[in-house]
N, CA, C and O of each residue as an XYZ file, in Angstrom:
580
protein
N    -117.706    -77.588     78.934
C    -118.835    -78.220     79.585
C    -119.876    -78.592     78.541
O    -119.933    -78.010     77.458
N    -120.675    -79.546     78.882
C    -121.744    -79.963     77.982
C    -122.799    -78.863     77.899
O    -123.024    -78.122     78.856
N    -123.433    -78.774     76.745
C    -124.515    -77.813     76.560
C    -125.807    -78.588     76.394
O    -125.794    -79.712     75.892
N    -126.934    -77.999     76.813
C    -128.197    -78.727     76.721
C    -128.488    -79.191     75.301
O    -128.429    -78.403     74.357
N    -128.798    -80.450     75.157
C    -129.193    -81.048     73.880
C    -128.107    -80.926     72.810
O    -128.398    -81.106     71.627
N    -126.859    -80.625     73.195
C    -125.769    -80.526     72.246
C    -125.829    -79.307     71.344
O    -125.103    -79.244     70.352
N    -126.674    -78.340     71.660
C    -126.792    -77.135     70.840
C    -125.978    -76.012     71.469
O    -125.826    -75.950     72.689
N    -125.468    -75.145     70.645
C    -124.743    -73.975     71.130
C    -125.052    -72.808     70.230
O    -125.553    -72.973     69.117
N    -124.747    -71.621     70.726
C    -124.958    -70.405     69.966
C    -123.796    -69.461     70.260
O    -123.135    -69.591     71.290
N    -123.549    -68.531     69.374
C    -122.482    -67.555     69.579
C    -123.072    -66.302     70.193
O    -124.050    -65.748     69.692
N    -122.468    -65.864     71.280
C    -122.819    -64.601     71.906
C    -121.561    -63.755     71.902
O    -120.513    -64.190     72.380
N    -121.659    -62.566     71.372
C    -120.520    -61.657     71.321
C    -120.632    -60.649     72.450
O    -121.677    -60.027     72.643
N    -119.547    -60.494     73.193
C    -119.465    -59.530     74.288
C    -118.532    -58.416     73.851
O    -117.403    -58.675     73.435
N    -118.997    -57.179     73.944
C    -118.120    -56.044     73.667
C    -118.054    -55.165     74.904
O    -119.021    -55.057     75.659
N    -116.921    -54.550     75.098
C    -116.730    -53.649     76.234
C    -115.539    -52.752     75.953
O    -114.637    -53.108     75.196
N    -115.553    -51.598     76.567
C    -114.416    -50.688     76.528
C    -113.838    -50.631     77.932
O    -114.579    -50.544     78.911
N    -112.529    -50.678     78.030
C    -111.841    -50.650     79.317
C    -111.355    -49.247     79.598
O    -110.613    -48.660     78.810
N    -111.782    -48.718     80.729
C    -111.320    -47.415     81.220
C    -110.686    -47.628     82.581
O    -110.886    -48.671     83.205
N    -109.938    -46.667     83.040
C    -109.350    -46.770     84.371
C    -110.423    -46.818     85.444
O    -110.183    -47.348     86.528
N    -111.590    -46.280     85.166
C    -112.673    -46.274     86.151
C    -113.550    -47.518     86.071
O    -114.451    -47.682     86.894
N    -113.311    -48.394     85.103
C    -114.098    -49.615     84.983
C    -114.439    -49.922     83.545
O    -113.948    -49.273     82.622
N    -115.281    -50.914     83.364
C    -115.748    -51.251     82.020
C    -116.896    -50.323     81.654
O    -117.717    -49.963     82.498
N    -116.939    -49.945     80.390
C    -118.007    -49.083     79.888
C    -118.370    -49.548     78.486
O    -117.698    -50.409     77.918
N    -119.409    -48.990     77.940
C    -119.854    -49.314     76.582
C    -119.982    -50.821     76.409
O    -119.598    -51.370     75.376
N    -120.523    -51.486     77.423
C    -120.684    -52.930     77.364
C    -121.927    -53.277     76.543
O    -122.941    -52.581     76.596
N    -121.824    -54.356     75.794
C    -122.966    -54.800     74.994
C    -122.876    -56.297     74.780
O    -121.791    -56.877     74.743
N    -124.034    -56.904     74.641
C    -124.143    -58.321     74.310
C    -124.872    -58.426     72.984
O    -125.922    -57.814     72.789
N    -124.311    -59.203     72.081
C    -124.914    -59.376     70.763
C    -125.178    -60.858     70.538
O    -124.340    -61.700     70.859
N    -126.318    -61.166     69.998
C    -126.651    -62.530     69.657
C    -126.041    -62.840     68.301
O    -126.508    -62.333     67.280
N    -125.009    -63.660     68.280
C    -124.334    -64.016     67.037
C    -122.935    -63.444     66.974
O    -122.498    -62.767     67.904
N    -122.226    -63.708     65.888
C    -120.831    -63.258     65.751
C    -120.740    -61.776     65.400
O    -121.705    -61.163     64.943
N    -119.564    -61.225     65.626
C    -119.304    -59.823     65.285
C    -119.030    -59.718     63.784
O    -118.260    -60.491     63.213
N    -119.679    -58.747     63.176
C    -119.437    -58.421     61.770
C    -119.084    -56.944     61.701
O    -119.238    -56.216     62.681
N    -118.616    -56.510     60.557
C    -118.299    -55.099     60.396
C    -119.511    -54.212     60.606
O    -119.418    -53.178     61.267
N    -120.646    -54.605     60.049
C    -121.870    -53.803     60.203
C    -122.316    -53.755     61.661
O    -122.752    -52.711     62.147
N    -122.208    -54.873     62.351
C    -122.591    -54.897     63.766
C    -121.636    -54.043     64.601
O    -122.065    -53.339     65.515
N    -120.344    -54.110     64.284
C    -119.389    -53.316     65.043
C    -119.625    -51.828     64.817
O    -119.582    -51.037     65.759
N    -119.875    -51.451     63.570
C    -120.156    -50.042     63.264
C    -121.384    -49.568     64.061
O    -121.370    -48.468     64.614
N    -122.419    -50.371     64.123
C    -123.618    -50.014     64.889
C    -123.304    -49.951     66.378
O    -123.796    -49.064     67.075
N    -122.487    -50.884     66.874
C    -122.121    -50.888     68.288
C    -121.316    -49.642     68.644
O    -121.528    -49.044     69.699
N    -120.401    -49.253     67.775
C    -119.629    -48.029     67.999
C    -120.570    -46.835     68.076
O    -120.465    -46.013     68.986
N    -121.480    -46.744     67.131
C    -122.418    -45.614     67.073
C    -123.338    -45.565     68.291
O    -123.552    -44.500     68.870
N    -123.877    -46.715     68.675
C    -124.906    -46.763     69.716
C    -124.358    -46.882     71.133
O    -124.984    -46.411     72.082
N    -123.190    -47.510     71.281
C    -122.695    -47.818     72.621
C    -121.397    -47.103     72.966
O    -121.274    -46.539     74.053
N    -120.427    -47.118     72.054
C    -119.126    -46.523     72.358
C    -119.139    -45.004     72.264
O    -118.715    -44.326     73.200
N    -119.617    -44.463     71.155
C    -119.571    -43.010     70.951
C    -120.245    -42.243     72.093
O    -119.693    -41.236     72.535
N    -121.406    -42.667     72.589
C    -121.995    -41.925     73.711
C    -121.133    -41.924     74.984
O    -121.294    -41.052     75.838
N    -120.220    -42.898     75.112
C    -119.356    -42.970     76.297
C    -118.060    -42.176     76.132
O    -117.301    -42.022     77.089
N    -117.804    -41.675     74.928
C    -116.553    -40.961     74.668
C    -116.640    -39.503     75.105
O    -117.711    -38.898     75.141
N    -115.476    -38.968     75.434
C    -115.332    -37.541     75.716
C    -114.205    -37.015     74.852
O    -113.316    -37.758     74.436
N    -114.257    -35.721     74.589
C    -113.204    -35.073     73.809
C    -111.851    -35.350     74.471
O    -111.697    -35.208     75.684
N    -110.886    -35.745     73.660
C    -109.542    -36.017     74.154
C    -109.273    -37.474     74.492
O    -108.124    -37.837     74.746
N    -110.297    -38.322     74.502
C    -110.081    -39.741     74.760
C    -109.335    -40.367     73.591
O    -109.374    -39.872     72.465
N    -108.656    -41.468     73.889
C    -108.019    -42.272     72.859
C    -108.655    -43.651     72.893
O    -108.733    -44.284     73.947
N    -109.109    -44.111     71.737
C    -109.679    -45.442     71.586
C    -108.633    -46.293     70.898
O    -108.133    -45.933     69.832
N    -108.302    -47.428     71.509
C    -107.313    -48.340     70.950
C    -108.040    -49.630     70.572
O    -108.650    -50.282     71.420
N    -107.968    -49.985     69.300
C    -108.600    -51.208     68.802
C    -107.541    -52.160     68.287
O    -106.481    -51.745     67.818
N    -107.847    -53.453     68.382
C    -106.944    -54.412     67.759
C    -107.280    -54.511     66.270
O    -108.107    -53.748     65.770
N    -106.664    -55.419     65.583
C    -106.778    -55.461     64.124
C    -107.839    -56.442     63.632
O    -107.763    -56.903     62.493
N    -108.812    -56.766     64.455
C    -109.935    -57.585     64.014
C    -110.532    -56.932     62.764
O    -110.789    -55.728     62.781
N    -110.758    -57.672     61.697
C    -111.293    -57.056     60.475
C    -112.563    -56.226     60.708
O    -112.746    -55.197     60.056
N    -113.425    -56.647     61.609
C    -114.648    -55.880     61.882
C    -114.337    -54.492     62.435
O    -115.131    -53.568     62.262
N    -113.195    -54.336     63.094
C    -112.809    -53.041     63.657
C    -112.341    -52.057     62.586
O    -112.223    -50.861     62.854
N    -112.079    -52.544     61.390
C    -111.496    -51.697     60.347
C    -112.461    -51.363     59.217
O    -112.037    -50.888     58.164
N    -113.749    -51.604     59.422
C    -114.708    -51.279     58.366
C    -114.875    -49.767     58.264
O    -114.541    -49.029     59.191
N    -115.388    -49.325     57.139
C    -115.558    -47.889     56.919
C    -116.511    -47.300     57.961
O    -117.466    -47.939     58.400
N    -116.218    -46.085     58.328
C    -117.079    -45.350     59.242
C    -116.657    -45.384     60.690
O    -117.120    -44.557     61.475
N    -115.796    -46.306     61.077
C    -115.395    -46.411     62.489
C    -114.592    -45.180     62.894
O    -114.933    -44.509     63.868
N    -113.543    -44.886     62.161
C    -112.695    -43.732     62.496
C    -113.519    -42.446     62.512
O    -113.385    -41.629     63.423
N    -114.366    -42.272     61.510
C    -115.157    -41.044     61.412
C    -116.080    -40.877     62.620
O    -116.225    -39.770     63.138
N    -116.693    -41.947     63.063
C    -117.603    -41.872     64.213
C    -116.850    -41.532     65.502
O    -117.306    -40.713     66.300
N    -115.700    -42.165     65.693
C    -114.911    -41.920     66.902
C    -114.344    -40.505     66.899
O    -114.398    -39.810     67.914
N    -113.803    -40.079     65.769
C    -113.224    -38.738     65.699
C    -114.289    -37.650     65.780
O    -114.016    -36.562     66.287
N    -115.494    -37.925     65.292
C    -116.580    -36.949     65.401
C    -116.963    -36.704     66.862
O    -117.507    -35.652     67.198
N    -116.676    -37.683     67.729
C    -116.937    -37.527     69.155
C    -115.798    -36.793     69.862
O    -115.867    -36.555     71.067
N    -114.749    -36.433     69.113
C    -113.619    -35.713     69.698
C    -112.531    -36.623     70.225
O    -111.609    -36.161     70.898
N    -112.624    -37.901     69.932
C    -111.620    -38.862     70.390
C    -110.662    -39.199     69.260
O    -110.902    -38.873     68.097
N    -109.594    -39.845     69.619
C    -108.570    -40.257     68.668
C    -108.612    -41.776     68.568
O    -108.838    -42.451     69.573
N    -108.401    -42.320     67.387
C    -108.403    -43.766     67.177
C    -107.005    -44.235     66.821
O    -106.355    -43.689     65.929
N    -106.554    -45.260     67.535
C    -105.282    -45.920     67.240
C    -105.544    -47.414     67.081
O    -106.382    -47.987     67.777
N    -104.824    -48.029     66.167
C    -104.888    -49.478     66.021
C    -103.601    -50.085     66.550
O    -102.516    -49.537     66.353
N    -103.728    -51.218     67.222
C    -102.561    -51.925     67.713
C    -101.849    -52.603     66.553
O    -102.453    -52.861     65.512
N    -100.571    -52.891     66.733
C     -99.873    -53.695     65.724
C    -100.533    -55.077     65.628
O    -101.161    -55.535     66.583
N    -100.391    -55.725     64.492
C    -100.945    -57.075     64.334
C    -100.389    -57.989     65.426
O     -99.209    -57.924     65.770
N    -101.252    -58.828     65.954
C    -100.939    -59.761     67.022
C    -100.031    -59.134     68.073
O     -98.819    -59.350     68.096
N    -100.656    -58.360     68.931
C     -99.908    -57.698     70.013
C    -100.635    -57.900     71.340
O    -101.118    -56.935     71.933
N    -100.719    -59.151     71.815
C    -101.483    -59.413     73.038
C    -100.938    -58.689     74.268
O    -101.690    -58.421     75.205
N     -99.658    -58.372     74.279
C     -99.102    -57.663     75.426
C     -99.644    -56.246     75.540
O     -99.569    -55.647     76.613
N    -100.189    -55.698     74.455
C    -100.739    -54.345     74.461
C    -102.266    -54.345     74.531
O    -102.897    -53.330     74.239
N    -102.853    -55.456     74.910
C    -104.298    -55.605     74.891
C    -104.831    -55.800     76.309
O    -105.109    -56.931     76.708
N    -104.979    -54.723     77.073
C    -105.415    -54.877     78.463
C    -106.841    -55.423     78.601
O    -107.168    -56.014     79.630
N    -107.676    -55.242     77.609
C    -109.041    -55.760     77.704
C    -109.031    -57.285     77.783
O    -109.957    -57.879     78.335
N    -107.987    -57.930     77.233
C    -107.917    -59.388     77.311
C    -107.769    -59.858     78.755
O    -108.250    -60.936     79.106
N    -107.109    -59.063     79.594
C    -107.016    -59.407     81.013
C    -108.393    -59.353     81.662
O    -108.740    -60.208     82.477
N    -109.168    -58.346     81.296
C    -110.529    -58.232     81.823
C    -111.392    -59.386     81.315
O    -112.170    -59.964     82.074
N    -111.255    -59.719     80.036
C    -112.056    -60.816     79.496
C    -111.653    -62.157     80.099
O    -112.492    -63.051     80.211
N    -110.391    -62.320     80.488
C    -109.977    -63.548     81.172
C    -110.727    -63.670     82.505
O    -111.188    -64.754     82.861
N    -110.846    -62.568     83.232
C    -111.607    -62.591     84.480
C    -113.077    -62.886     84.181
O    -113.694    -63.697     84.872
N    -113.641    -62.244     83.169
C    -115.032    -62.469     82.803
C    -115.278    -63.949     82.515
O    -116.268    -64.515     82.980
N    -114.389    -64.574     81.757
C    -114.544    -65.991     81.426
C    -114.459    -66.866     82.673
O    -115.200    -67.842     82.796
N    -113.566    -66.529     83.594
C    -113.453    -67.302     84.830
C    -114.738    -67.201     85.655
O    -115.217    -68.196     86.199
N    -115.288    -65.989     85.742
C    -116.543    -65.791     86.472
C    -117.657    -66.594     85.811
O    -118.457    -67.228     86.500
N    -117.715    -66.573     84.493
C    -118.766    -67.292     83.779
C    -118.624    -68.806     83.922
O    -119.627    -69.513     84.024
N    -117.400    -69.306     83.931
C    -117.202    -70.740     84.157
C    -117.716    -71.137     85.535
O    -118.343    -72.185     85.695
N    -117.446    -70.294     86.529
C    -117.900    -70.587     87.897
C    -119.427    -70.550     87.991
O    -120.023    -71.333     88.730
N    -120.053    -69.650     87.250
C    -121.519    -69.545     87.271
C    -122.170    -70.733     86.565
O    -123.266    -71.151     86.938
N    -121.509    -71.273     85.558
C    -121.993    -72.436     84.814
C    -123.425    -72.267     84.313
O    -124.235    -73.188     84.421
N    -123.735    -71.104     83.772
C    -125.064    -70.867     83.204
C    -125.268    -71.808     82.022
O    -124.378    -71.946     81.183
N    -126.413    -72.447     81.948
C    -126.651    -73.448     80.913
C    -127.703    -73.032     79.895
O    -127.982    -73.786     78.963
N    -128.289    -71.860     80.050
C    -129.214    -71.368     79.037
C    -128.733    -70.000     78.574
O    -127.967    -69.341     79.278
N    -129.169    -69.573     77.412
C    -128.751    -68.280     76.888
C    -129.204    -67.163     77.819
O    -128.438    -66.241     78.099
N    -130.433    -67.236     78.297
C    -130.947    -66.201     79.207
C    -130.117    -66.128     80.476
O    -129.762    -65.039     80.926
N    -129.802    -67.292     81.060
C    -128.986    -67.310     82.278
C    -127.579    -66.800     82.002
O    -126.990    -66.119     82.841
N    -127.036    -67.125     80.828
C    -125.702    -66.652     80.479
C    -125.682    -65.137     80.341
O    -124.772    -64.486     80.855
N    -126.671    -64.561     79.653
C    -126.722    -63.106     79.505
C    -126.821    -62.447     80.873
O    -126.155    -61.442     81.122
N    -127.641    -62.997     81.762
C    -127.766    -62.440     83.117
C    -126.445    -62.547     83.873
O    -126.061    -61.617     84.583
N    -125.753    -63.666     83.727
C    -124.462    -63.859     84.402
C    -123.427    -62.865     83.882
O    -122.637    -62.332     84.661
N    -123.422    -62.611     82.579
C    -122.481    -61.644     82.007
C    -122.768    -60.250     82.548
O    -121.840    -59.526     82.909
N    -124.015    -59.871     82.609
C    -124.375    -58.548     83.137
C    -123.941    -58.405     84.595
O    -123.429    -57.357     84.988
N    -124.139    -59.442     85.392
C    -123.686    -59.398     86.793
C    -122.163    -59.311     86.859
O    -121.608    -58.569     87.670
N    -121.497    -60.074     86.001
C    -120.026    -60.093     86.012
C    -119.448    -58.727     85.670
O    -118.438    -58.324     86.246
N    -120.074    -58.006     84.739
C    -119.593    -56.667     84.398
C    -119.504    -55.776     85.627
O    -118.605    -54.939     85.712
N    -120.400    -55.934     86.566
C    -120.415    -55.080     87.767
C    -119.307    -55.437     88.760
O    -119.090    -54.707     89.727
N    -118.612    -56.539     88.535
C    -117.578    -56.993     89.463
C    -116.203    -56.395     89.180
O    -115.251    -56.677     89.908
N    -116.081    -55.579     88.141
C    -114.792    -54.993     87.797
C    -114.618    -53.671     88.539
O    -115.385    -52.729     88.341
N    -113.595    -53.615     89.398
C    -113.353    -52.409     90.187
C    -112.430    -51.459     89.426
O    -111.659    -51.891     88.568
N    -112.511    -50.165     89.742
C    -111.580    -49.225     89.115
C    -110.116    -49.605     89.344
O    -109.292    -49.464     88.441
N    -109.792    -50.081     90.532
C    -108.407    -50.451     90.826
C    -107.886    -51.549     89.918
O    -106.774    -51.450     89.399
N    -108.675    -52.592     89.720
C    -108.196    -53.666     88.850
C    -108.168    -53.222     87.388
O    -107.301    -53.665     86.634
N    -109.085    -52.366     86.975
C    -109.062    -51.872     85.594
C    -107.832    -51.012     85.351
O    -107.216    -51.096     84.288
N    -107.469    -50.183     86.331
C    -106.225    -49.414     86.207
C    -105.023    -50.357     86.105
O    -104.096    -50.110     85.334
N    -105.046    -51.440     86.888
C    -103.944    -52.408     86.839
C    -103.856    -53.095     85.475
O    -102.753    -53.326     84.980
N    -104.996    -53.425     84.856
C    -104.983    -54.030     83.523
C    -104.308    -53.085     82.530
O    -103.485    -53.508     81.720
N    -104.664    -51.805     82.600
C    -104.073    -50.819     81.697
C    -102.580    -50.661     81.958
O    -101.781    -50.647     81.021
N    -102.204    -50.542     83.220
C    -100.794    -50.361     83.571
C     -99.963    -51.577     83.171
O     -98.832    -51.425     82.708
N    -100.510    -52.784     83.343
C     -99.778    -53.999     82.987
C     -99.487    -54.067     81.494
O     -98.514    -54.697     81.079
N    -100.319    -53.427     80.688
C    -100.109    -53.406     79.239
C     -99.304    -52.184     78.799
O     -99.090    -51.984     77.604
N     -98.856    -51.361     79.759
C     -98.008    -50.228     79.435
C     -98.732    -48.931     79.137
O     -98.117    -47.977     78.660
N    -100.044    -48.876     79.413
C    -100.802    -47.656     79.169
C    -100.852    -46.807     80.425
O    -100.810    -47.332     81.538
N    -100.943    -45.476     80.247
C    -101.201    -44.615     81.383
C    -102.585    -44.964     81.921
O    -103.537    -45.105     81.153
N    -102.693    -45.100     83.206
C    -103.949    -45.539     83.804
C    -104.828    -44.348     84.180
O    -105.350    -44.274     85.293
N    -104.985    -43.423     83.242
C    -105.906    -42.317     83.449
C    -107.262    -42.739     82.944
O    -107.386    -43.773     82.288
N    -108.286    -41.954     83.238
C    -109.636    -42.299     82.831
C    -109.797    -42.070     81.336
O    -110.125    -40.968     80.895
N    -109.565    -43.118     80.569
C    -109.702    -43.033     79.124
C    -110.127    -44.392     78.612
O    -110.046    -45.396     79.319
N    -110.583    -44.407     77.372
C    -110.996    -45.660     76.759
C    -109.898    -46.102     75.829
O    -110.015    -47.146     75.187
């Protein structure tokens, strides 16, 4: 779709998928970098972790910067990385496909309206569909990240 005055900006959406729903959601103005991801893990993901959880990340370079494993393991969780290019094992992509469809329907044309639409969309994910996203990718659909 056209954007006002032909200008656009990058907004990064992060979220963790659990069987009970999306958690550790965050919106960042601009692209994801290693430093931003490390801060997001510290500020948003780690507080949502419980001892015994498993965190599965894809191989995005920002996910592999120093300090990520240490922060996750210090919370009592385990960190696993997916094999390179393994979309079949990425259940969060199913959730993000729904998020994108909701956002297209909302057709927000300003950054403020888009951020508000994303926040509303996060609340539309039910535990049942989140469990289905995990199960479709071959994960046990227990309450974990």
